[in-house]
C-alpha positions in Angstrom: 92.8 91.1 -67.8 89.3 90.8 -68.3 87.3 94.1 -68.7 85.6 93.6 -65.3 89.1 93.2 -63.6 90.5 96.3 -65.5 86.7 98.5 -64.6 87.5 96.9 -60.9 91.1 98.4 -60.9 89.8 101.4 -62.0 87.4 102.1 -59.6 89.7 101.3 -56.6 92.4 103.9 -57.9 89.4 106.4 -58.0 88.4 105.4 -54.3 92.2 106.0 -53.3 92.5 109.0 -55.0 89.4 110.7 -53.5 90.5 109.6 -49.9 93.8 110.8 -50.3 92.2 114.2 -51.3 89.9 114.1 -48.5 92.6 113.6 -46.3 94.6 116.4 -47.8 91.8 118.3 -47.1 92.1 117.8 -43.7 95.2 118.6 -43.3 95.3 121.7 -45.0 92.6 122.8 -42.7 94.3 121.7 -39.7 97.8 123.7 -40.6 95.4 127.2 -41.8 93.7 126.6 -38.0 96.8 126.0 -36.4 98.4 128.8 -38.1 95.5 131.2 -37.0 95.6 130.3 -33.8 99.9 131.1 -33.2 99.0 133.9 -35.0 96.5 135.0 -32.7 98.9 134.0 -29.4 101.1 136.4 -30.7 103.2 134.8 -33.3 105.1 137.3 -35.9 102.9 136.4 -39.2 106.0 136.2 -41.2 107.4 133.2 -39.2 104.4 131.2 -39.1 103.7 131.8 -43.1 107.4 130.6 -43.2 106.3 127.6 -41.3 102.5 126.7 -42.8 103.3 127.8 -46.2 100.4 129.8 -46.2 101.3 133.3 -47.6 101.2 136.3 -45.2 98.3 138.1 -47.0 96.3 134.6 -46.7 96.9 134.3 -43.8 96.3 137.8 -42.4 93.0 136.7 -44.7 92.0 133.8 -42.7 92.9 135.5 -39.2 90.2 138.1 -40.2 87.7 135.9 -41.5 88.2 133.4 -38.4 87.2 136.7 -36.4 83.9 137.2 -37.7 82.5 133.8 -36.9 80.3 133.4 -34.5 82.4 132.0 -31.2 80.3 128.6 -30.0 
């Protein structure tokens, strides 16, 4: 494989990684938003924590932080 071909392969792999990381970040935000919404609707924090994979303390923190955001 020529050097230029190898560089192209590396660039493509790096782009796939960036794309996957962006998708993972977006999915993480979706889980956090849904988990906070569930807690606000009265679901038990412990159950939401287990279902979401977000620790109970972190979930309470996210819920409190979301209260401080301006509504718009």
